[in-house]
Structures are given as C-alpha cells and as structure tokens.
Biopython code that builds the backbone (N, CA, C, O; Angstrom):
import numpy as np
from Bio.PDB.StructureBuilder import StructureBuilder

atoms = [
    (1, "UNK", "N", (70.356, 97.132, 102.410)),
    (1, "UNK", "CA", (70.726, 98.519, 102.337)),
    (1, "UNK", "C", (71.904, 98.724, 103.282)),
    (1, "UNK", "O", (71.936, 98.179, 104.386)),
    (2, "UNK", "N", (72.865, 99.514, 102.834)),
    (2, "UNK", "CA", (74.057, 99.782, 103.630)),
    (2, "UNK", "C", (74.476, 101.238, 103.427)),
    (2, "UNK", "O", (74.429, 101.754, 102.311)),
    (3, "UNK", "N", (74.884, 101.891, 104.513)),
    (3, "UNK", "CA", (75.388, 103.258, 104.433)),
    (3, "UNK", "C", (76.730, 103.313, 105.144)),
    (3, "UNK", "O", (76.821, 102.972, 106.324)),
    (4, "UNK", "N", (77.779, 103.742, 104.437)),
    (4, "UNK", "CA", (79.109, 103.893, 105.014)),
    (4, "UNK", "C", (79.420, 105.374, 105.132)),
    (4, "UNK", "O", (79.249, 106.130, 104.176)),
    (5, "UNK", "N", (79.879, 105.785, 106.306)),
    (5, "UNK", "CA", (80.231, 107.179, 106.546)),
    (5, "UNK", "C", (81.712, 107.271, 106.866)),
    (5, "UNK", "O", (82.229, 106.511, 107.684)),
    (6, "UNK", "N", (82.390, 108.207, 106.214)),
    (6, "UNK", "CA", (83.798, 108.474, 106.462)),
    (6, "UNK", "C", (83.918, 109.918, 106.928)),
    (6, "UNK", "O", (83.454, 110.831, 106.245)),
    (7, "UNK", "N", (84.538, 110.132, 108.089)),
    (7, "UNK", "CA", (84.757, 111.483, 108.599)),
    (7, "UNK", "C", (86.090, 111.500, 109.331)),
    (7, "UNK", "O", (86.274, 110.776, 110.309)),
    (8, "UNK", "N", (87.026, 112.330, 108.858)),
    (8, "UNK", "CA", (88.342, 112.423, 109.474)),
    (8, "UNK", "C", (88.692, 113.883, 109.726)),
    (8, "UNK", "O", (88.073, 114.786, 109.163)),
    (9, "UNK", "N", (89.671, 114.102, 110.563)),
    (9, "UNK", "CA", (90.147, 115.462, 110.812)),
    (9, "UNK", "C", (91.124, 115.863, 109.714)),
    (9, "UNK", "O", (91.491, 115.044, 108.872)),
    (10, "UNK", "N", (91.538, 117.108, 109.725)),
    (10, "UNK", "CA", (92.507, 117.566, 108.729)),
    (10, "UNK", "C", (93.828, 116.829, 108.937)),
    (10, "UNK", "O", (94.088, 116.295, 110.015)),
    (11, "UNK", "N", (94.658, 116.807, 107.893)),
    (11, "UNK", "CA", (95.930, 116.103, 107.994)),
    (11, "UNK", "C", (96.982, 116.830, 107.169)),
    (11, "UNK", "O", (96.661, 117.601, 106.265)),
    (12, "UNK", "N", (98.241, 116.570, 107.498)),
    (12, "UNK", "CA", (99.357, 117.170, 106.784)),
    (12, "UNK", "C", (99.839, 116.222, 105.707)),
    (12, "UNK", "O", (99.915, 115.014, 105.927)),
    (13, "UNK", "N", (100.164, 116.762, 104.545)),
    (13, "UNK", "CA", (100.669, 115.957, 103.449)),
    (13, "UNK", "C", (101.804, 116.675, 102.745)),
    (13, "UNK", "O", (101.797, 117.902, 102.642)),
    (14, "UNK", "N", (102.772, 115.923, 102.264)),
    (14, "UNK", "CA", (103.893, 116.490, 101.522)),
    (14, "UNK", "C", (103.530, 116.661, 100.061)),
    (14, "UNK", "O", (102.966, 115.760, 99.440)),
    (15, "UNK", "N", (103.852, 117.808, 99.526)),
    (15, "UNK", "CA", (103.733, 118.062, 98.094)),
    (15, "UNK", "C", (105.143, 118.283, 97.580)),
    (15, "UNK", "O", (105.897, 119.075, 98.148)),
    (16, "UNK", "N", (105.505, 117.589, 96.509)),
    (16, "UNK", "CA", (106.870, 117.643, 96.003)),
    (16, "UNK", "C", (106.947, 118.545, 94.789)),
    (16, "UNK", "O", (106.067, 118.532, 93.928)),
    (17, "UNK", "N", (108.011, 119.327, 94.731)),
    (17, "UNK", "CA", (108.263, 120.224, 93.609)),
    (17, "UNK", "C", (108.888, 119.417, 92.487)),
    (17, "UNK", "O", (109.807, 118.634, 92.728)),
    (18, "UNK", "N", (108.400, 119.598, 91.249)),
    (18, "UNK", "CA", (108.892, 118.793, 90.131)),
    (18, "UNK", "C", (110.056, 119.438, 89.387)),
    (18, "UNK", "O", (110.658, 118.796, 88.526)),
    (19, "UNK", "N", (110.382, 120.670, 89.690)),
    (19, "UNK", "CA", (111.498, 121.312, 89.003)),
    (19, "UNK", "C", (112.703, 121.432, 89.942)),
    (19, "UNK", "O", (112.564, 121.377, 91.164)),
    (20, "UNK", "N", (113.859, 121.592, 89.356)),
    (20, "UNK", "CA", (115.097, 121.668, 90.139)),
    (20, "UNK", "C", (115.171, 122.993, 90.867)),
    (20, "UNK", "O", (114.788, 123.978, 90.235)),
    (21, "UNK", "N", (115.586, 123.153, 92.047)),
    (21, "UNK", "CA", (115.965, 122.082, 92.974)),
    (21, "UNK", "C", (114.722, 121.407, 93.547)),
    (21, "UNK", "O", (113.740, 122.069, 93.885)),
    (22, "UNK", "N", (114.780, 120.101, 93.649)),
    (22, "UNK", "CA", (113.628, 119.333, 94.106)),
    (22, "UNK", "C", (113.416, 119.555, 95.602)),
    (22, "UNK", "O", (114.297, 119.280, 96.416)),
    (23, "UNK", "N", (112.274, 120.038, 95.934)),
    (23, "UNK", "CA", (111.954, 120.281, 97.329)),
    (23, "UNK", "C", (110.570, 119.758, 97.636)),
    (23, "UNK", "O", (109.880, 119.223, 96.767)),
    (24, "UNK", "N", (110.183, 119.917, 98.859)),
    (24, "UNK", "CA", (108.832, 119.494, 99.241)),
    (24, "UNK", "C", (108.227, 120.561, 100.139)),
    (24, "UNK", "O", (108.932, 121.304, 100.823)),
    (25, "UNK", "N", (106.929, 120.612, 100.117)),
    (25, "UNK", "CA", (106.174, 121.551, 100.927)),
    (25, "UNK", "C", (105.163, 120.763, 101.751)),
    (25, "UNK", "O", (104.623, 119.753, 101.299)),
    (26, "UNK", "N", (104.922, 121.232, 102.940)),
    (26, "UNK", "CA", (103.912, 120.605, 103.790)),
    (26, "UNK", "C", (102.625, 121.405, 103.621)),
    (26, "UNK", "O", (102.622, 122.630, 103.738)),
    (27, "UNK", "N", (101.537, 120.699, 103.346)),
    (27, "UNK", "CA", (100.241, 121.332, 103.117)),
    (27, "UNK", "C", (99.207, 120.677, 104.023)),
    (27, "UNK", "O", (99.207, 119.456, 104.182)),
    (28, "UNK", "N", (98.334, 121.470, 104.612)),
    (28, "UNK", "CA", (97.271, 120.927, 105.457)),
    (28, "UNK", "C", (96.017, 120.733, 104.600)),
    (28, "UNK", "O", (95.460, 121.695, 104.069)),
    (29, "UNK", "N", (95.587, 119.487, 104.474)),
    (29, "UNK", "CA", (94.375, 119.152, 103.729)),
    (29, "UNK", "C", (93.187, 119.122, 104.675)),
    (29, "UNK", "O", (93.315, 118.747, 105.841)),
    (30, "UNK", "N", (92.031, 119.520, 104.163)),
    (30, "UNK", "CA", (90.798, 119.402, 104.949)),
    (30, "UNK", "C", (90.520, 117.925, 105.205)),
    (30, "UNK", "O", (90.936, 117.056, 104.440)),
    (31, "UNK", "N", (89.822, 117.667, 106.277)),
    (31, "UNK", "CA", (89.473, 116.287, 106.591)),
    (31, "UNK", "C", (88.520, 115.696, 105.562)),
    (31, "UNK", "O", (87.753, 116.409, 104.915)),
    (32, "UNK", "N", (88.585, 114.393, 105.429)),
    (32, "UNK", "CA", (87.714, 113.688, 104.491)),
    (32, "UNK", "C", (86.338, 113.493, 105.114)),
    (32, "UNK", "O", (86.213, 113.166, 106.294)),
    (33, "UNK", "N", (85.320, 113.699, 104.307)),
    (33, "UNK", "CA", (83.947, 113.429, 104.731)),
    (33, "UNK", "C", (83.219, 112.863, 103.523)),
    (33, "UNK", "O", (83.266, 113.424, 102.428)),
    (34, "UNK", "N", (82.569, 111.780, 103.736)),
    (34, "UNK", "CA", (81.837, 111.191, 102.621)),
    (34, "UNK", "C", (80.898, 110.113, 103.093)),
    (34, "UNK", "O", (81.072, 109.532, 104.165)),
    (35, "UNK", "N", (79.912, 109.857, 102.287)),
    (35, "UNK", "CA", (78.957, 108.807, 102.583)),
    (35, "UNK", "C", (78.674, 108.009, 101.321)),
    (35, "UNK", "O", (78.486, 108.578, 100.246)),
    (36, "UNK", "N", (78.645, 106.704, 101.456)),
    (36, "UNK", "CA", (78.332, 105.805, 100.345)),
    (36, "UNK", "C", (77.068, 105.032, 100.694)),
    (36, "UNK", "O", (76.941, 104.501, 101.798)),
    (37, "UNK", "N", (76.143, 104.972, 99.758)),
    (37, "UNK", "CA", (74.886, 104.272, 99.954)),
    (37, "UNK", "C", (74.796, 103.130, 98.946)),
    (37, "UNK", "O", (74.947, 103.341, 97.743)),
    (38, "UNK", "N", (74.550, 101.925, 99.443)),
    (38, "UNK", "CA", (74.403, 100.743, 98.586)),
    (38, "UNK", "C", (73.076, 100.072, 98.890)),
    (38, "UNK", "O", (72.724, 99.868, 100.051)),
    (39, "UNK", "N", (72.344, 99.730, 97.840)),
    (39, "UNK", "CA", (71.051, 99.065, 97.976)),
    (39, "UNK", "C", (71.044, 97.854, 97.051)),
    (39, "UNK", "O", (71.498, 97.939, 95.909)),
    (40, "UNK", "N", (70.536, 96.739, 97.536)),
    (40, "UNK", "CA", (70.444, 95.539, 96.722)),
    (40, "UNK", "C", (69.158, 94.779, 97.024)),
    (40, "UNK", "O", (68.603, 94.881, 98.119)),
    (41, "UNK", "N", (68.697, 94.020, 96.042)),
    (41, "UNK", "CA", (67.477, 93.234, 96.213)),
    (41, "UNK", "C", (67.625, 91.927, 95.443)),
    (41, "UNK", "O", (67.977, 91.927, 94.264)),
    (42, "UNK", "N", (67.352, 90.806, 96.126)),
    (42, "UNK", "CA", (67.465, 89.492, 95.495)),
    (42, "UNK", "C", (66.078, 88.974, 95.133)),
    (42, "UNK", "O", (65.170, 88.966, 95.965)),
    (43, "UNK", "N", (65.925, 88.546, 93.896)),
    (43, "UNK", "CA", (64.652, 88.031, 93.388)),
    (43, "UNK", "C", (64.813, 86.532, 93.117)),
    (43, "UNK", "O", (65.557, 86.147, 92.215)),
    (44, "UNK", "N", (64.128, 85.689, 93.883)),
    (44, "UNK", "CA", (64.212, 84.253, 93.626)),
    (44, "UNK", "C", (63.398, 83.885, 92.373)),
    (44, "UNK", "O", (62.318, 84.428, 92.137)),
    (45, "UNK", "N", (63.937, 82.958, 91.584)),
    (45, "UNK", "CA", (63.280, 82.498, 90.364)),
    (45, "UNK", "C", (63.168, 80.973, 90.448)),
    (45, "UNK", "O", (64.118, 80.300, 90.848)),
    (46, "UNK", "N", (62.018, 80.437, 90.072)),
    (46, "UNK", "CA", (61.735, 78.990, 90.118)),
    (46, "UNK", "C", (61.984, 78.422, 91.522)),
    (46, "UNK", "O", (62.784, 77.505, 91.706)),
    (47, "UNK", "N", (61.282, 78.989, 92.497)),
    (47, "UNK", "CA", (61.339, 78.539, 93.894)),
    (47, "UNK", "C", (62.759, 78.551, 94.470)),
    (47, "UNK", "O", (63.119, 77.666, 95.247)),
    (48, "UNK", "N", (63.559, 79.537, 94.098)),
    (48, "UNK", "CA", (64.896, 79.683, 94.647)),
    (48, "UNK", "C", (65.973, 78.918, 93.916)),
    (48, "UNK", "O", (67.136, 78.972, 94.316)),
    (49, "UNK", "N", (65.629, 78.206, 92.861)),
    (49, "UNK", "CA", (66.638, 77.471, 92.092)),
    (49, "UNK", "C", (67.609, 78.452, 91.427)),
    (49, "UNK", "O", (68.806, 78.182, 91.337)),
    (50, "UNK", "N", (67.097, 79.564, 90.971)),
    (50, "UNK", "CA", (67.894, 80.637, 90.386)),
    (50, "UNK", "C", (67.629, 81.914, 91.181)),
    (50, "UNK", "O", (66.577, 82.064, 91.802)),
    (51, "UNK", "N", (68.576, 82.811, 91.154)),
    (51, "UNK", "CA", (68.421, 84.099, 91.827)),
    (51, "UNK", "C", (68.919, 85.223, 90.934)),
    (51, "UNK", "O", (69.932, 85.090, 90.248)),
    (52, "UNK", "N", (68.199, 86.317, 90.956)),
    (52, "UNK", "CA", (68.616, 87.535, 90.258)),
    (52, "UNK", "C", (68.772, 88.609, 91.317)),
    (52, "UNK", "O", (67.819, 88.952, 92.018)),
    (53, "UNK", "N", (69.983, 89.137, 91.427)),
    (53, "UNK", "CA", (70.242, 90.196, 92.399)),
    (53, "UNK", "C", (70.486, 91.499, 91.652)),
    (53, "UNK", "O", (71.340, 91.563, 90.769)),
    (54, "UNK", "N", (69.743, 92.525, 92.003)),
    (54, "UNK", "CA", (69.870, 93.855, 91.417)),
    (54, "UNK", "C", (70.418, 94.765, 92.504)),
    (54, "UNK", "O", (69.948, 94.732, 93.641)),
    (55, "UNK", "N", (71.410, 95.576, 92.159)),
    (55, "UNK", "CA", (72.028, 96.432, 93.164)),
    (55, "UNK", "C", (72.443, 97.767, 92.571)),
    (55, "UNK", "O", (72.593, 97.910, 91.357)),
    (56, "UNK", "N", (72.621, 98.733, 93.446)),
    (56, "UNK", "CA", (73.077, 100.058, 93.041)),
    (56, "UNK", "C", (73.861, 100.711, 94.163)),
    (56, "UNK", "O", (73.585, 100.479, 95.340)),
    (57, "UNK", "N", (74.839, 101.528, 93.797)),
    (57, "UNK", "CA", (75.675, 102.223, 94.765)),
    (57, "UNK", "C", (75.829, 103.681, 94.354)),
    (57, "UNK", "O", (76.030, 103.988, 93.179)),
    (58, "UNK", "N", (75.733, 104.564, 95.323)),
    (58, "UNK", "CA", (76.062, 105.978, 95.119)),
    (58, "UNK", "C", (77.225, 106.288, 96.044)),
    (58, "UNK", "O", (77.096, 106.194, 97.264)),
    (59, "UNK", "N", (78.368, 106.661, 95.463)),
    (59, "UNK", "CA", (79.546, 107.010, 96.249)),
    (59, "UNK", "C", (79.633, 108.525, 96.384)),
    (59, "UNK", "O", (79.234, 109.260, 95.482)),
    (60, "UNK", "N", (80.153, 108.982, 97.507)),
    (60, "UNK", "CA", (80.256, 110.408, 97.827)),
    (60, "UNK", "C", (78.883, 111.068, 97.695)),
    (60, "UNK", "O", (78.709, 112.057, 96.982)),
    (61, "UNK", "N", (77.937, 110.499, 98.391)),
    (61, "UNK", "CA", (76.529, 110.895, 98.319)),
    (61, "UNK", "C", (76.321, 112.397, 98.506)),
    (61, "UNK", "O", (75.448, 112.984, 97.865)),
    (62, "UNK", "N", (77.112, 113.022, 99.376)),
    (62, "UNK", "CA", (76.933, 114.440, 99.662)),
    (62, "UNK", "C", (77.777, 115.331, 98.756)),
    (62, "UNK", "O", (77.784, 116.551, 98.923)),
    (63, "UNK", "N", (78.495, 114.731, 97.791)),
    (63, "UNK", "CA", (79.316, 115.449, 96.806)),
    (63, "UNK", "C", (80.328, 116.375, 97.477)),
    (63, "UNK", "O", (80.511, 117.515, 97.051)),
    (64, "UNK", "N", (80.984, 115.879, 98.527)),
    (64, "UNK", "CA", (81.978, 116.656, 99.255)),
    (64, "UNK", "C", (83.323, 116.546, 98.548)),
    (64, "UNK", "O", (83.756, 115.440, 98.221)),
    (65, "UNK", "N", (83.987, 117.665, 98.307)),
    (65, "UNK", "CA", (85.304, 117.646, 97.663)),
    (65, "UNK", "C", (86.370, 117.397, 98.721)),
    (65, "UNK", "O", (86.505, 118.164, 99.674)),
    (66, "UNK", "N", (87.129, 116.313, 98.544)),
    (66, "UNK", "CA", (88.222, 116.034, 99.462)),
    (66, "UNK", "C", (89.372, 115.394, 98.707)),
    (66, "UNK", "O", (89.236, 115.017, 97.544)),
    (67, "UNK", "N", (90.505, 115.277, 99.383)),
    (67, "UNK", "CA", (91.743, 114.815, 98.765)),
    (67, "UNK", "C", (92.249, 113.573, 99.486)),
    (67, "UNK", "O", (92.113, 113.448, 100.703)),
    (68, "UNK", "N", (92.833, 112.662, 98.720)),
    (68, "UNK", "CA", (93.497, 111.485, 99.280)),
    (68, "UNK", "C", (94.916, 111.472, 98.753)),
    (68, "UNK", "O", (95.137, 111.429, 97.543)),
    (69, "UNK", "N", (95.885, 111.510, 99.669)),
    (69, "UNK", "CA", (97.303, 111.540, 99.315)),
    (69, "UNK", "C", (97.631, 112.678, 98.347)),
    (69, "UNK", "O", (98.478, 112.521, 97.468)),
    (70, "UNK", "N", (96.977, 113.799, 98.504)),
    (70, "UNK", "CA", (97.246, 114.961, 97.674)),
    (70, "UNK", "C", (96.476, 115.026, 96.369)),
    (70, "UNK", "O", (96.599, 116.010, 95.640)),
    (71, "UNK", "N", (95.683, 114.007, 96.051)),
    (71, "UNK", "CA", (94.931, 113.971, 94.802)),
    (71, "UNK", "C", (93.439, 114.153, 95.089)),
    (71, "UNK", "O", (92.895, 113.544, 96.010)),
    (72, "UNK", "N", (92.794, 114.992, 94.296)),
    (72, "UNK", "CA", (91.362, 115.219, 94.466)),
    (72, "UNK", "C", (90.593, 113.956, 94.093)),
    (72, "UNK", "O", (90.906, 113.308, 93.094)),
    (73, "UNK", "N", (89.600, 113.608, 94.886)),
    (73, "UNK", "CA", (88.792, 112.425, 94.608)),
    (73, "UNK", "C", (87.630, 112.788, 93.682)),
    (73, "UNK", "O", (87.322, 113.962, 93.477)),
    (74, "UNK", "N", (87.012, 111.781, 93.142)),
    (74, "UNK", "CA", (85.861, 111.995, 92.254)),
    (74, "UNK", "C", (84.691, 112.542, 93.056)),
    (74, "UNK", "O", (84.572, 112.280, 94.253)),
    (75, "UNK", "N", (83.839, 113.293, 92.402)),
    (75, "UNK", "CA", (82.623, 113.780, 93.045)),
    (75, "UNK", "C", (81.605, 112.656, 93.155)),
    (75, "UNK", "O", (81.963, 111.480, 93.108)),
    (76, "UNK", "N", (80.362, 113.013, 93.298)),
    (76, "UNK", "CA", (79.304, 112.012, 93.400)),
    (76, "UNK", "C", (79.288, 111.159, 92.134)),
    (76, "UNK", "O", (79.340, 111.685, 91.022)),
    (77, "UNK", "N", (79.217, 109.861, 92.308)),
    (77, "UNK", "CA", (79.103, 108.947, 91.166)),
    (77, "UNK", "C", (78.285, 107.740, 91.577)),
    (77, "UNK", "O", (78.159, 107.427, 92.761)),
    (78, "UNK", "N", (77.736, 107.071, 90.586)),
    (78, "UNK", "CA", (76.846, 105.941, 90.863)),
    (78, "UNK", "C", (77.106, 104.806, 89.882)),
    (78, "UNK", "O", (77.645, 105.006, 88.793)),
    (79, "UNK", "N", (76.711, 103.630, 90.295)),
    (79, "UNK", "CA", (76.779, 102.460, 89.404)),
    (79, "UNK", "C", (75.645, 101.513, 89.786)),
    (79, "UNK", "O", (75.227, 101.440, 90.942)),
    (80, "UNK", "N", (75.173, 100.805, 88.795)),
    (80, "UNK", "CA", (74.133, 99.809, 89.011)),
    (80, "UNK", "C", (74.580, 98.517, 88.355)),
    (80, "UNK", "O", (75.448, 98.511, 87.482)),
    (81, "UNK", "N", (73.976, 97.429, 88.787)),
    (81, "UNK", "CA", (74.351, 96.144, 88.212)),
    (81, "UNK", "C", (73.347, 95.069, 88.542)),
    (81, "UNK", "O", (72.411, 95.270, 89.316)),
    (82, "UNK", "N", (73.569, 93.923, 87.933)),
    (82, "UNK", "CA", (72.725, 92.749, 88.171)),
    (82, "UNK", "C", (73.623, 91.520, 88.216)),
    (82, "UNK", "O", (74.660, 91.460, 87.556)),
    (83, "UNK", "N", (73.201, 90.550, 89.003)),
    (83, "UNK", "CA", (73.942, 89.318, 89.160)),
    (83, "UNK", "C", (72.953, 88.164, 89.090)),
    (83, "UNK", "O", (71.965, 88.145, 89.824)),
    (84, "UNK", "N", (73.213, 87.208, 88.213)),
    (84, "UNK", "CA", (72.351, 86.035, 88.073)),
    (84, "UNK", "C", (73.111, 84.826, 88.597)),
    (84, "UNK", "O", (74.233, 84.565, 88.162)),
    (85, "UNK", "N", (72.520, 84.088, 89.520)),
    (85, "UNK", "CA", (73.180, 82.904, 90.074)),
    (85, "UNK", "C", (72.275, 81.688, 89.929)),
    (85, "UNK", "O", (71.049, 81.793, 89.934)),
    (86, "UNK", "N", (72.914, 80.537, 89.799)),
    (86, "UNK", "CA", (72.190, 79.279, 89.650)),
    (86, "UNK", "C", (72.904, 78.164, 90.367)),
    (86, "UNK", "O", (72.441, 77.024, 90.352)),
]
sb = StructureBuilder()
sb.init_structure("model")
sb.init_model(0)
sb.init_chain("A")
sb.init_seg("    ")
for serial, (resi, resn, name, xyz) in enumerate(atoms, 1):
    if name == "N":
        sb.init_residue(resn, " ", resi, " ")
    sb.init_atom(name, np.array(xyz, "f"), 0.0, 1.0, " ", f" {name:<3s}", serial, name[0])
structure = sb.get_structure()
C-alpha cells in the first residue's frame, strides 16, 4: 500500500492571448493538493514458481480541482490491473 500526497502553495502562470495583438496575462493559480492511493497484492502460484499480482490506483483521491501549467487536471480517477510473472 502506498499513499502519495502533493501540496503546494499558489503560483503565478502566464496565459497567452490567441488573437492579435498577442499578449500575455499573469494569473495566480491556487496551489495543487492531491493524494494518490495505490494498493497491490502478490499471489504466489505453485510454490512461488509463478506469481499473480493484482493492483489498483486511485488518483486525486480527494477530487480536488487544480491546474498544471494553466490546464485543469482530471478529477478523481481509478485503474486496476493484473500482472502474471513466471
């Protein structure tokens, strides 16, 4: 099991105007806050000759809206998977 926490202060970012005359604006973004939770479990098969690993991750666990380089990030999302090794 693993938990990653990201917490930053607010920051300034440039936003560029796409129409003529091309200019830029400085905008203060809220600080990033987020937590990612990952859980995994390995199941030995045939006395450890083979292994099946099952895992799952939830990103942005607290569903906090924040921006990276001026772009809004995804809300809470999850993925699961399995890995077979021999």
